[in-house]
PyMOL Python script that loads the backbone (N, CA, C, O; Angstrom):
from pymol import cmd

cmd.read_pdbstr("""\
ATOM      1  N   MET A   1     -10.326   4.022 -14.106  1.00  0.00           N
ATOM      2  CA  MET A   1      -9.161   3.592 -13.613  1.00  0.00           C
ATOM      3  C   MET A   1      -9.500   2.958 -12.176  1.00  0.00           C
ATOM      4  O   MET A   1     -10.424   3.415 -11.503  1.00  0.00           O
ATOM      5  N   TYR A   2      -8.643   1.793 -11.701  1.00  0.00           N
ATOM      6  CA  TYR A   2      -8.718   1.226 -10.440  1.00  0.00           C
ATOM      7  C   TYR A   2      -7.537   0.996  -9.911  1.00  0.00           C
ATOM      8  O   TYR A   2      -6.648   0.602 -10.666  1.00  0.00           O
ATOM      9  N   ILE A   3      -7.278   1.173  -8.602  1.00  0.00           N
ATOM     10  CA  ILE A   3      -6.034   1.095  -7.855  1.00  0.00           C
ATOM     11  C   ILE A   3      -6.259  -0.043  -6.845  1.00  0.00           C
ATOM     12  O   ILE A   3      -7.278  -0.093  -6.156  1.00  0.00           O
ATOM     13  N   GLY A   4      -5.264  -0.963  -6.778  1.00  0.00           N
ATOM     14  CA  GLY A   4      -5.255  -2.031  -5.843  1.00  0.00           C
ATOM     15  C   GLY A   4      -3.947  -1.821  -5.103  1.00  0.00           C
ATOM     16  O   GLY A   4      -2.897  -1.678  -5.731  1.00  0.00           O
ATOM     17  N   ILE A   5      -3.997  -1.798  -3.656  1.00  0.00           N
ATOM     18  CA  ILE A   5      -2.670  -1.668  -3.038  1.00  0.00           C
ATOM     19  C   ILE A   5      -2.693  -2.899  -2.036  1.00  0.00           C
ATOM     20  O   ILE A   5      -3.663  -3.276  -1.377  1.00  0.00           O
ATOM     21  N   ASP A   6      -1.467  -3.425  -2.061  1.00  0.00           N
ATOM     22  CA  ASP A   6      -1.261  -4.664  -1.072  1.00  0.00           C
ATOM     23  C   ASP A   6      -0.063  -4.369   0.013  1.00  0.00           C
ATOM     24  O   ASP A   6       1.111  -4.387  -0.355  1.00  0.00           O
ATOM     25  N   LEU A   7      -0.397  -4.123   1.242  1.00  0.00           N
ATOM     26  CA  LEU A   7       0.545  -4.017   2.145  1.00  0.00           C
ATOM     27  C   LEU A   7       0.888  -5.211   2.804  1.00  0.00           C
ATOM     28  O   LEU A   7       0.276  -5.599   3.799  1.00  0.00           O
ATOM     29  N   GLY A   8       1.991  -5.913   2.218  1.00  0.00           N
ATOM     30  CA  GLY A   8       2.496  -7.142   2.620  1.00  0.00           C
ATOM     31  C   GLY A   8       3.320  -7.000   3.872  1.00  0.00           C
ATOM     32  O   GLY A   8       3.383  -5.961   4.530  1.00  0.00           O
ATOM     33  N   THR A   9       3.955  -8.139   4.154  1.00  0.00           N
ATOM     34  CA  THR A   9       4.789  -8.110   5.340  1.00  0.00           C
ATOM     35  C   THR A   9       6.162  -7.283   5.159  1.00  0.00           C
ATOM     36  O   THR A   9       6.744  -6.787   6.123  1.00  0.00           O
ATOM     37  N   THR A  10       6.563  -7.196   4.007  1.00  0.00           N
ATOM     38  CA  THR A  10       7.904  -6.403   3.849  1.00  0.00           C
ATOM     39  C   THR A  10       7.921  -5.326   2.652  1.00  0.00           C
ATOM     40  O   THR A  10       8.870  -4.559   2.486  1.00  0.00           O
ATOM     41  N   VAL A  11       6.764  -5.347   1.828  1.00  0.00           N
ATOM     42  CA  VAL A  11       6.692  -4.655   0.568  1.00  0.00           C
ATOM     43  C   VAL A  11       5.233  -4.065   0.426  1.00  0.00           C
ATOM     44  O   VAL A  11       4.232  -4.707   0.745  1.00  0.00           O
ATOM     45  N   CYS A  12       5.211  -2.940  -0.019  1.00  0.00           N
ATOM     46  CA  CYS A  12       3.955  -2.378  -0.612  1.00  0.00           C
ATOM     47  C   CYS A  12       3.955  -2.658  -2.039  1.00  0.00           C
ATOM     48  O   CYS A  12       4.958  -2.310  -2.662  1.00  0.00           O
ATOM     49  N   LYS A  13       2.941  -3.265  -2.707  1.00  0.00           N
ATOM     50  CA  LYS A  13       2.644  -3.194  -4.001  1.00  0.00           C
ATOM     51  C   LYS A  13       1.448  -2.417  -4.425  1.00  0.00           C
ATOM     52  O   LYS A  13       0.468  -2.364  -3.682  1.00  0.00           O
ATOM     53  N   GLY A  14       1.473  -1.803  -5.592  1.00  0.00           N
ATOM     54  CA  GLY A  14       0.287  -1.167  -5.976  1.00  0.00           C
ATOM     55  C   GLY A  14       0.199  -1.291  -7.585  1.00  0.00           C
ATOM     56  O   GLY A  14       1.194  -1.310  -8.311  1.00  0.00           O
ATOM     57  N   PHE A  15      -1.072  -1.369  -8.015  1.00  0.00           N
ATOM     58  CA  PHE A  15      -1.276  -1.639  -9.345  1.00  0.00           C
ATOM     59  C   PHE A  15      -2.525  -0.664  -9.863  1.00  0.00           C
ATOM     60  O   PHE A  15      -3.573  -0.622  -9.218  1.00  0.00           O
ATOM     61  N   LEU A  16      -2.340   0.085 -11.024  1.00  0.00           N
ATOM     62  CA  LEU A  16      -3.496   0.634 -11.521  1.00  0.00           C
ATOM     63  C   LEU A  16      -4.092   0.174 -12.719  1.00  0.00           C
ATOM     64  O   LEU A  16      -3.413   0.261 -13.742  1.00  0.00           O
ATOM     65  N   TYR A  17      -5.242  -0.302 -12.787  1.00  0.00           N
ATOM     66  CA  TYR A  17      -5.874  -1.111 -13.853  1.00  0.00           C
ATOM     67  C   TYR A  17      -6.934  -0.140 -14.590  1.00  0.00           C
ATOM     68  O   TYR A  17      -7.513   0.820 -14.080  1.00  0.00           O
ATOM     69  N   ASP A  18      -7.043  -0.599 -15.859  1.00  0.00           N
ATOM     70  CA  ASP A  18      -8.138   0.106 -16.636  1.00  0.00           C
ATOM     71  C   ASP A  18      -9.483  -0.612 -16.543  1.00  0.00           C
ATOM     72  O   ASP A  18      -9.536  -1.584 -15.790  1.00  0.00           O
ATOM     73  N   GLU A  19     -10.483  -0.280 -17.161  1.00  0.00           N
ATOM     74  CA  GLU A  19     -11.872  -0.965 -17.085  1.00  0.00           C
ATOM     75  C   GLU A  19     -11.862  -2.374 -17.443  1.00  0.00           C
ATOM     76  O   GLU A  19     -12.758  -3.124 -17.053  1.00  0.00           O
ATOM     77  N   PHE A  20     -10.785  -2.819 -18.247  1.00  0.00           N
ATOM     78  CA  PHE A  20     -10.623  -4.198 -18.803  1.00  0.00           C
ATOM     79  C   PHE A  20      -9.611  -5.025 -18.077  1.00  0.00           C
ATOM     80  O   PHE A  20      -9.189  -6.063 -18.587  1.00  0.00           O
ATOM     81  N   GLY A  21      -9.200  -4.601 -16.891  1.00  0.00           N
ATOM     82  CA  GLY A  21      -8.237  -5.237 -16.135  1.00  0.00           C
ATOM     83  C   GLY A  21      -6.860  -5.160 -16.627  1.00  0.00           C
ATOM     84  O   GLY A  21      -6.063  -5.904 -16.055  1.00  0.00           O
ATOM     85  N   THR A  22      -6.426  -4.436 -17.540  1.00  0.00           N
ATOM     86  CA  THR A  22      -5.200  -4.180 -18.100  1.00  0.00           C
ATOM     87  C   THR A  22      -4.365  -3.284 -16.930  1.00  0.00           C
ATOM     88  O   THR A  22      -4.821  -2.298 -16.352  1.00  0.00           O
ATOM     89  N   VAL A  23      -3.085  -3.852 -16.740  1.00  0.00           N
ATOM     90  CA  VAL A  23      -2.210  -3.067 -15.755  1.00  0.00           C
ATOM     91  C   VAL A  23      -1.645  -1.787 -16.593  1.00  0.00           C
ATOM     92  O   VAL A  23      -1.055  -1.900 -17.667  1.00  0.00           O
ATOM     93  N   LYS A  24      -1.890  -0.672 -15.998  1.00  0.00           N
ATOM     94  CA  LYS A  24      -1.507   0.566 -16.683  1.00  0.00           C
ATOM     95  C   LYS A  24      -0.432   1.255 -15.887  1.00  0.00           C
ATOM     96  O   LYS A  24       0.081   2.234 -16.430  1.00  0.00           O
ATOM     97  N   ALA A  25      -0.010   0.918 -14.710  1.00  0.00           N
ATOM     98  CA  ALA A  25       1.023   1.304 -13.925  1.00  0.00           C
ATOM     99  C   ALA A  25       1.298   0.417 -12.655  1.00  0.00           C
ATOM    100  O   ALA A  25       0.344  -0.160 -12.133  1.00  0.00           O
ATOM    101  N   GLU A  26       2.531   0.291 -12.154  1.00  0.00           N
ATOM    102  CA  GLU A  26       2.772  -0.635 -11.073  1.00  0.00           C
ATOM    103  C   GLU A  26       3.855   0.250 -10.130  1.00  0.00           C
ATOM    104  O   GLU A  26       4.617   1.144 -10.500  1.00  0.00           O
ATOM    105  N   PHE A  27       3.681  -0.237  -8.958  1.00  0.00           N
ATOM    106  CA  PHE A  27       4.553   0.417  -7.789  1.00  0.00           C
ATOM    107  C   PHE A  27       4.854  -0.671  -6.832  1.00  0.00           C
ATOM    108  O   PHE A  27       3.988  -1.497  -6.542  1.00  0.00           O
ATOM    109  N   HIS A  28       6.067  -0.708  -6.321  1.00  0.00           N
ATOM    110  CA  HIS A  28       6.480  -1.629  -5.233  1.00  0.00           C
ATOM    111  C   HIS A  28       7.704  -1.065  -4.480  1.00  0.00           C
ATOM    112  O   HIS A  28       8.670  -0.604  -5.087  1.00  0.00           O
ATOM    113  N   GLU A  29       7.630  -1.115  -3.196  1.00  0.00           N
ATOM    114  CA  GLU A  29       8.680  -0.487  -2.299  1.00  0.00           C
ATOM    115  C   GLU A  29       8.682  -1.299  -1.149  1.00  0.00           C
ATOM    116  O   GLU A  29       7.632  -1.678  -0.630  1.00  0.00           O
ATOM    117  N   GLU A  30      10.020  -1.646  -0.635  1.00  0.00           N
ATOM    118  CA  GLU A  30       9.989  -2.499   0.604  1.00  0.00           C
ATOM    119  C   GLU A  30      10.062  -1.464   1.822  1.00  0.00           C
ATOM    120  O   GLU A  30      10.417  -0.288   1.742  1.00  0.00           O
ATOM    121  N   TYR A  31       9.649  -2.156   2.969  1.00  0.00           N
ATOM    122  CA  TYR A  31       9.703  -1.365   4.091  1.00  0.00           C
ATOM    123  C   TYR A  31      10.398  -2.148   5.208  1.00  0.00           C
ATOM    124  O   TYR A  31      10.680  -3.331   5.023  1.00  0.00           O
ATOM    125  N   SER A  32      10.663  -1.575   6.279  1.00  0.00           N
ATOM    126  CA  SER A  32      11.474  -2.420   7.298  1.00  0.00           C
ATOM    127  C   SER A  32      10.659  -3.131   8.354  1.00  0.00           C
ATOM    128  O   SER A  32       9.467  -2.857   8.492  1.00  0.00           O
ATOM    129  N   LEU A  33      11.226  -3.983   9.058  1.00  0.00           N
ATOM    130  CA  LEU A  33      10.614  -4.774  10.119  1.00  0.00           C
ATOM    131  C   LEU A  33      11.403  -4.204  11.393  1.00  0.00           C
ATOM    132  O   LEU A  33      12.579  -3.848  11.308  1.00  0.00           O
ATOM    133  N   ILE A  34      10.692  -4.150  12.532  1.00  0.00           N
ATOM    134  CA  ILE A  34      11.503  -3.775  13.849  1.00  0.00           C
ATOM    135  C   ILE A  34      11.417  -4.775  14.720  1.00  0.00           C
ATOM    136  O   ILE A  34      10.358  -5.050  15.284  1.00  0.00           O
ATOM    137  N   PHE A  35      12.621  -5.471  14.929  1.00  0.00           N
ATOM    138  CA  PHE A  35      12.799  -6.809  15.741  1.00  0.00           C
ATOM    139  C   PHE A  35      12.799  -6.466  17.167  1.00  0.00           C
ATOM    140  O   PHE A  35      13.567  -5.603  17.592  1.00  0.00           O
ATOM    141  N   ARG A  36      12.081  -7.017  17.838  1.00  0.00           N
ATOM    142  CA  ARG A  36      11.901  -6.921  19.410  1.00  0.00           C
ATOM    143  C   ARG A  36      12.471  -8.265  19.993  1.00  0.00           C
ATOM    144  O   ARG A  36      12.747  -9.179  19.215  1.00  0.00           O
ATOM    145  N   ALA A  37      12.642  -8.394  21.261  1.00  0.00           N
ATOM    146  CA  ALA A  37      12.975  -9.663  21.860  1.00  0.00           C
ATOM    147  C   ALA A  37      12.171 -10.746  21.324  1.00  0.00           C
ATOM    148  O   ALA A  37      12.680 -11.692  20.724  1.00  0.00           O
ATOM    149  N   GLU A  38      10.877 -10.623  21.537  1.00  0.00           N
ATOM    150  CA  GLU A  38       9.991 -11.865  21.344  1.00  0.00           C
ATOM    151  C   GLU A  38       9.009 -11.550  20.228  1.00  0.00           C
ATOM    152  O   GLU A  38       8.118 -12.376  20.032  1.00  0.00           O
ATOM    153  N   PHE A  39       9.058 -10.495  19.496  1.00  0.00           N
ATOM    154  CA  PHE A  39       8.068 -10.212  18.439  1.00  0.00           C
ATOM    155  C   PHE A  39       8.693  -9.229  17.381  1.00  0.00           C
ATOM    156  O   PHE A  39       9.831  -8.775  17.500  1.00  0.00           O
ATOM    157  N   ILE A  40       7.908  -8.964  16.413  1.00  0.00           N
ATOM    158  CA  ILE A  40       8.276  -8.123  15.249  1.00  0.00           C
ATOM    159  C   ILE A  40       7.213  -7.072  15.234  1.00  0.00           C
ATOM    160  O   ILE A  40       6.028  -7.362  15.402  1.00  0.00           O
ATOM    161  N   GLU A  41       7.648  -5.815  15.027  1.00  0.00           N
ATOM    162  CA  GLU A  41       6.742  -4.658  14.811  1.00  0.00           C
ATOM    163  C   GLU A  41       6.902  -4.039  13.461  1.00  0.00           C
ATOM    164  O   GLU A  41       7.843  -4.350  12.730  1.00  0.00           O
ATOM    165  N   GLN A  42       6.028  -3.202  13.135  1.00  0.00           N
ATOM    166  CA  GLN A  42       6.055  -2.339  11.784  1.00  0.00           C
ATOM    167  C   GLN A  42       5.556  -0.948  12.330  1.00  0.00           C
ATOM    168  O   GLN A  42       4.784  -0.780  13.275  1.00  0.00           O
ATOM    169  N   ASP A  43       6.115  -0.040  11.593  1.00  0.00           N
ATOM    170  CA  ASP A  43       5.530   1.469  11.812  1.00  0.00           C
ATOM    171  C   ASP A  43       4.492   1.661  11.001  1.00  0.00           C
ATOM    172  O   ASP A  43       4.628   1.655   9.777  1.00  0.00           O
ATOM    173  N   ALA A  44       3.217   1.873  11.668  1.00  0.00           N
ATOM    174  CA  ALA A  44       2.112   2.231  10.903  1.00  0.00           C
ATOM    175  C   ALA A  44       1.967   3.522  10.098  1.00  0.00           C
ATOM    176  O   ALA A  44       1.244   3.717   9.122  1.00  0.00           O
ATOM    177  N   GLU A  45       2.795   4.352  10.704  1.00  0.00           N
ATOM    178  CA  GLU A  45       2.919   5.717   9.971  1.00  0.00           C
ATOM    179  C   GLU A  45       3.753   5.592   8.607  1.00  0.00           C
ATOM    180  O   GLU A  45       3.598   6.359   7.657  1.00  0.00           O
ATOM    181  N   GLN A  46       4.603   4.588   8.638  1.00  0.00           N
ATOM    182  CA  GLN A  46       5.354   4.333   7.440  1.00  0.00           C
ATOM    183  C   GLN A  46       4.333   3.599   6.476  1.00  0.00           C
ATOM    184  O   GLN A  46       4.275   3.915   5.288  1.00  0.00           O
ATOM    185  N   TRP A  47       3.585   2.678   6.983  1.00  0.00           N
ATOM    186  CA  TRP A  47       2.485   2.161   5.956  1.00  0.00           C
ATOM    187  C   TRP A  47       1.616   3.320   5.266  1.00  0.00           C
ATOM    188  O   TRP A  47       1.341   3.343   4.066  1.00  0.00           O
ATOM    189  N   TRP A  48       1.274   4.160   6.097  1.00  0.00           N
ATOM    190  CA  TRP A  48       0.423   5.424   5.495  1.00  0.00           C
ATOM    191  C   TRP A  48       1.426   6.212   4.495  1.00  0.00           C
ATOM    192  O   TRP A  48       1.081   6.508   3.351  1.00  0.00           O
ATOM    193  N   GLU A  49       2.537   6.484   4.962  1.00  0.00           N
ATOM    194  CA  GLU A  49       3.342   7.347   4.038  1.00  0.00           C
ATOM    195  C   GLU A  49       3.654   6.644   2.786  1.00  0.00           C
ATOM    196  O   GLU A  49       3.699   7.296   1.743  1.00  0.00           O
ATOM    197  N   ILE A  50       3.907   5.179   2.785  1.00  0.00           N
ATOM    198  CA  ILE A  50       4.163   4.543   1.405  1.00  0.00           C
ATOM    199  C   ILE A  50       2.943   4.243   0.789  1.00  0.00           C
ATOM    200  O   ILE A  50       3.005   3.929  -0.400  1.00  0.00           O
ATOM    201  N   THR A  51       1.787   4.273   1.363  1.00  0.00           N
ATOM    202  CA  THR A  51       0.652   4.079   0.634  1.00  0.00           C
ATOM    203  C   THR A  51       0.178   5.414  -0.268  1.00  0.00           C
ATOM    204  O   THR A  51      -0.355   5.373  -1.377  1.00  0.00           O
ATOM    205  N   LYS A  52       0.491   6.512   0.451  1.00  0.00           N
ATOM    206  CA  LYS A  52       0.364   7.766  -0.323  1.00  0.00           C
ATOM    207  C   LYS A  52       1.181   7.991  -1.368  1.00  0.00           C
ATOM    208  O   LYS A  52       0.797   8.587  -2.374  1.00  0.00           O
ATOM    209  N   LYS A  53       2.523   7.475  -1.195  1.00  0.00           N
ATOM    210  CA  LYS A  53       3.516   7.498  -2.197  1.00  0.00           C
ATOM    211  C   LYS A  53       3.175   6.728  -3.484  1.00  0.00           C
ATOM    212  O   LYS A  53       3.343   7.128  -4.635  1.00  0.00           O
ATOM    213  N   ALA A  54       2.680   5.587  -3.095  1.00  0.00           N
ATOM    214  CA  ALA A  54       2.091   4.722  -4.197  1.00  0.00           C
ATOM    215  C   ALA A  54       1.120   5.068  -4.882  1.00  0.00           C
ATOM    216  O   ALA A  54       1.143   4.924  -6.104  1.00  0.00           O
ATOM    217  N   ILE A  55       0.107   5.575  -4.261  1.00  0.00           N
ATOM    218  CA  ILE A  55      -0.995   6.142  -5.116  1.00  0.00           C
ATOM    219  C   ILE A  55      -0.609   7.366  -5.836  1.00  0.00           C
ATOM    220  O   ILE A  55      -1.131   7.556  -6.935  1.00  0.00           O
ATOM    221  N   ARG A  56       0.267   8.261  -5.353  1.00  0.00           N
ATOM    222  CA  ARG A  56       0.802   9.463  -6.131  1.00  0.00           C
ATOM    223  C   ARG A  56       1.531   8.770  -7.385  1.00  0.00           C
ATOM    224  O   ARG A  56       1.180   9.096  -8.519  1.00  0.00           O
ATOM    225  N   SER A  57       2.477   7.877  -7.202  1.00  0.00           N
ATOM    226  CA  SER A  57       3.179   7.270  -8.315  1.00  0.00           C
ATOM    227  C   SER A  57       2.389   6.754  -9.217  1.00  0.00           C
ATOM    228  O   SER A  57       2.603   7.035 -10.396  1.00  0.00           O
ATOM    229  N   LEU A  58       1.334   5.912  -8.872  1.00  0.00           N
ATOM    230  CA  LEU A  58       0.521   5.181  -9.862  1.00  0.00           C
ATOM    231  C   LEU A  58      -0.240   6.297 -10.722  1.00  0.00           C
ATOM    232  O   LEU A  58      -0.361   6.176 -11.941  1.00  0.00           O
ATOM    233  N   LEU A  59      -0.698   7.291 -10.075  1.00  0.00           N
ATOM    234  CA  LEU A  59      -1.577   8.305 -10.915  1.00  0.00           C
ATOM    235  C   LEU A  59      -0.521   9.026 -11.758  1.00  0.00           C
ATOM    236  O   LEU A  59      -0.786   9.188 -12.949  1.00  0.00           O
ATOM    237  N   SER A  60       0.565   9.446 -11.315  1.00  0.00           N
ATOM    238  CA  SER A  60       1.542  10.349 -12.114  1.00  0.00           C
ATOM    239  C   SER A  60       2.072   9.537 -13.215  1.00  0.00           C
ATOM    240  O   SER A  60       2.177  10.050 -14.329  1.00  0.00           O
ATOM    241  N   ASP A  61       2.464   8.147 -12.981  1.00  0.00           N
ATOM    242  CA  ASP A  61       3.034   7.290 -14.100  1.00  0.00           C
ATOM    243  C   ASP A  61       2.171   7.103 -15.161  1.00  0.00           C
ATOM    244  O   ASP A  61       2.516   7.142 -16.342  1.00  0.00           O
ATOM    245  N   SER A  62       0.778   6.852 -14.655  1.00  0.00           N
ATOM    246  CA  SER A  62      -0.100   6.505 -15.755  1.00  0.00           C
ATOM    247  C   SER A  62      -0.678   7.691 -16.553  1.00  0.00           C
ATOM    248  O   SER A  62      -1.265   7.392 -17.592  1.00  0.00           O
ATOM    249  N   GLY A  63      -0.610   8.803 -16.267  1.00  0.00           N
ATOM    250  CA  GLY A  63      -1.155  10.018 -16.862  1.00  0.00           C
ATOM    251  C   GLY A  63      -2.691  10.209 -16.650  1.00  0.00           C
ATOM    252  O   GLY A  63      -3.314  11.141 -17.159  1.00  0.00           O
ATOM    253  N   PHE A  64      -3.267   9.214 -15.828  1.00  0.00           N
ATOM    254  CA  PHE A  64      -4.694   9.213 -15.462  1.00  0.00           C
ATOM    255  C   PHE A  64      -4.954   9.970 -14.181  1.00  0.00           C
ATOM    256  O   PHE A  64      -4.584   9.502 -13.104  1.00  0.00           O
ATOM    257  N   PRO A  65      -5.612  11.188 -14.275  1.00  0.00           N
ATOM    258  CA  PRO A  65      -5.826  11.846 -12.963  1.00  0.00           C
ATOM    259  C   PRO A  65      -7.023  11.491 -12.062  1.00  0.00           C
ATOM    260  O   PRO A  65      -7.216  12.095 -11.007  1.00  0.00           O
ATOM    261  N   HIS A  66      -7.843  10.479 -12.507  1.00  0.00           N
ATOM    262  CA  HIS A  66      -9.011  10.100 -11.684  1.00  0.00           C
ATOM    263  C   HIS A  66      -9.087   8.519 -11.500  1.00  0.00           C
ATOM    264  O   HIS A  66      -8.792   7.714 -12.384  1.00  0.00           O
ATOM    265  N   ILE A  67      -9.436   8.264 -10.488  1.00  0.00           N
ATOM    266  CA  ILE A  67      -9.740   6.723 -10.144  1.00  0.00           C
ATOM    267  C   ILE A  67     -11.335   6.510  -9.898  1.00  0.00           C
ATOM    268  O   ILE A  67     -12.051   7.407  -9.453  1.00  0.00           O
ATOM    269  N   GLN A  68     -11.779   5.278 -10.227  1.00  0.00           N
ATOM    270  CA  GLN A  68     -13.108   4.967  -9.886  1.00  0.00           C
ATOM    271  C   GLN A  68     -13.216   4.218  -8.652  1.00  0.00           C
ATOM    272  O   GLN A  68     -14.281   4.302  -8.040  1.00  0.00           O
ATOM    273  N   ALA A  69     -12.184   3.420  -8.140  1.00  0.00           N
ATOM    274  CA  ALA A  69     -12.295   2.618  -7.055  1.00  0.00           C
ATOM    275  C   ALA A  69     -10.845   2.356  -6.487  1.00  0.00           C
ATOM    276  O   ALA A  69      -9.891   2.438  -7.260  1.00  0.00           O
ATOM    277  N   LEU A  70     -10.644   2.026  -5.077  1.00  0.00           N
ATOM    278  CA  LEU A  70      -9.430   1.809  -4.502  1.00  0.00           C
ATOM    279  C   LEU A  70      -9.747   0.715  -3.658  1.00  0.00           C
ATOM    280  O   LEU A  70     -10.816   0.708  -3.047  1.00  0.00           O
ATOM    281  N   SER A  71      -8.837  -0.311  -3.549  1.00  0.00           N
ATOM    282  CA  SER A  71      -8.946  -1.402  -2.743  1.00  0.00           C
ATOM    283  C   SER A  71      -7.735  -1.902  -2.128  1.00  0.00           C
ATOM    284  O   SER A  71      -6.672  -1.899  -2.749  1.00  0.00           O
ATOM    285  N   PHE A  72      -7.833  -2.319  -0.977  1.00  0.00           N
ATOM    286  CA  PHE A  72      -6.509  -2.724  -0.189  1.00  0.00           C
ATOM    287  C   PHE A  72      -6.581  -4.147   0.312  1.00  0.00           C
ATOM    288  O   PHE A  72      -7.653  -4.685   0.591  1.00  0.00           O
ATOM    289  N   SER A  73      -5.405  -4.741   0.416  1.00  0.00           N
ATOM    290  CA  SER A  73      -5.145  -5.934   1.074  1.00  0.00           C
ATOM    291  C   SER A  73      -4.010  -5.803   1.889  1.00  0.00           C
ATOM    292  O   SER A  73      -2.976  -5.307   1.443  1.00  0.00           O
ATOM    293  N   THR A  74      -4.134  -6.288   3.290  1.00  0.00           N
ATOM    294  CA  THR A  74      -3.279  -6.166   4.390  1.00  0.00           C
ATOM    295  C   THR A  74      -2.836  -7.549   4.916  1.00  0.00           C
ATOM    296  O   THR A  74      -3.307  -8.613   4.515  1.00  0.00           O
ATOM    297  N   GLN A  75      -1.977  -7.431   5.758  1.00  0.00           N
ATOM    298  CA  GLN A  75      -1.516  -8.545   6.502  1.00  0.00           C
ATOM    299  C   GLN A  75      -2.681  -8.943   7.402  1.00  0.00           C
ATOM    300  O   GLN A  75      -3.270  -8.092   8.069  1.00  0.00           O
ATOM    301  N   SER A  76      -3.034 -10.310   7.425  1.00  0.00           N
ATOM    302  CA  SER A  76      -4.260 -10.604   8.269  1.00  0.00           C
ATOM    303  C   SER A  76      -4.085 -10.732   9.696  1.00  0.00           C
ATOM    304  O   SER A  76      -5.103 -10.692  10.387  1.00  0.00           O
ATOM    305  N   ILE A  77      -2.889 -10.890  10.286  1.00  0.00           N
ATOM    306  CA  ILE A  77      -2.860 -10.704  11.809  1.00  0.00           C
ATOM    307  C   ILE A  77      -2.332  -9.588  12.382  1.00  0.00           C
ATOM    308  O   ILE A  77      -1.917  -9.600  13.541  1.00  0.00           O
ATOM    309  N   SER A  78      -2.301  -8.408  11.526  1.00  0.00           N
ATOM    310  CA  SER A  78      -1.844  -7.158  12.100  1.00  0.00           C
ATOM    311  C   SER A  78      -2.933  -6.287  12.579  1.00  0.00           C
ATOM    312  O   SER A  78      -4.064  -6.358  12.100  1.00  0.00           O
ATOM    313  N   PHE A  79      -2.630  -5.525  13.453  1.00  0.00           N
ATOM    314  CA  PHE A  79      -3.594  -4.542  14.250  1.00  0.00           C
ATOM    315  C   PHE A  79      -2.817  -3.257  14.414  1.00  0.00           C
ATOM    316  O   PHE A  79      -1.587  -3.286  14.458  1.00  0.00           O
ATOM    317  N   VAL A  80      -3.485  -2.153  14.503  1.00  0.00           N
ATOM    318  CA  VAL A  80      -2.931  -0.849  14.734  1.00  0.00           C
ATOM    319  C   VAL A  80      -3.775  -0.196  15.940  1.00  0.00           C
ATOM    320  O   VAL A  80      -4.948   0.134  15.760  1.00  0.00           O
ATOM    321  N   PRO A  81      -3.205  -0.044  17.027  1.00  0.00           N
ATOM    322  CA  PRO A  81      -3.761   0.737  18.211  1.00  0.00           C
ATOM    323  C   PRO A  81      -3.901   2.159  17.723  1.00  0.00           C
ATOM    324  O   PRO A  81      -2.988   2.710  17.109  1.00  0.00           O
ATOM    325  N   VAL A  82      -5.022   2.735  17.991  1.00  0.00           N
ATOM    326  CA  VAL A  82      -5.244   4.236  17.605  1.00  0.00           C
ATOM    327  C   VAL A  82      -5.234   5.181  18.592  1.00  0.00           C
ATOM    328  O   VAL A  82      -5.274   6.387  18.346  1.00  0.00           O
ATOM    329  N   ASP A  83      -5.173   4.610  19.950  1.00  0.00           N
ATOM    330  CA  ASP A  83      -5.128   5.680  21.113  1.00  0.00           C
ATOM    331  C   ASP A  83      -4.543   4.769  22.273  1.00  0.00           C
ATOM    332  O   ASP A  83      -4.407   3.549  22.183  1.00  0.00           O
ATOM    333  N   PRO A  84      -4.209   5.564  23.401  1.00  0.00           N
ATOM    334  CA  PRO A  84      -3.664   4.810  24.637  1.00  0.00           C
ATOM    335  C   PRO A  84      -4.583   3.843  25.120  1.00  0.00           C
ATOM    336  O   PRO A  84      -4.123   2.824  25.636  1.00  0.00           O
ATOM    337  N   ASN A  85      -6.020   4.030  25.019  1.00  0.00           N
ATOM    338  CA  ASN A  85      -6.797   3.138  25.732  1.00  0.00           C
ATOM    339  C   ASN A  85      -7.299   1.847  24.773  1.00  0.00           C
ATOM    340  O   ASN A  85      -8.001   0.958  25.253  1.00  0.00           O
TER     341      ASN A  85
END
""", "prot")
cmd.dss("prot")
cmd.show_as("cartoon", "prot")
cmd.util.cbc("prot")
cmd.orient("prot")
């Protein structure tokens, strides 16, 4: 089984595929944007929480407890600072 996660601008989509590329389970959930005066932000912790939720959901919905590979697609212009420096 293989999982693909797409963290788009406003929705997280996840799919579980078998070895033939057949979709065995799907997940999608929207998340919010944080509007500032001159830019838009998102909460990276929310990305992490929804990604964990997606993986749990895909595995539980499918009945398959193990995966062979996990792939991610994300927003191309986003970055996440990891410390104050």
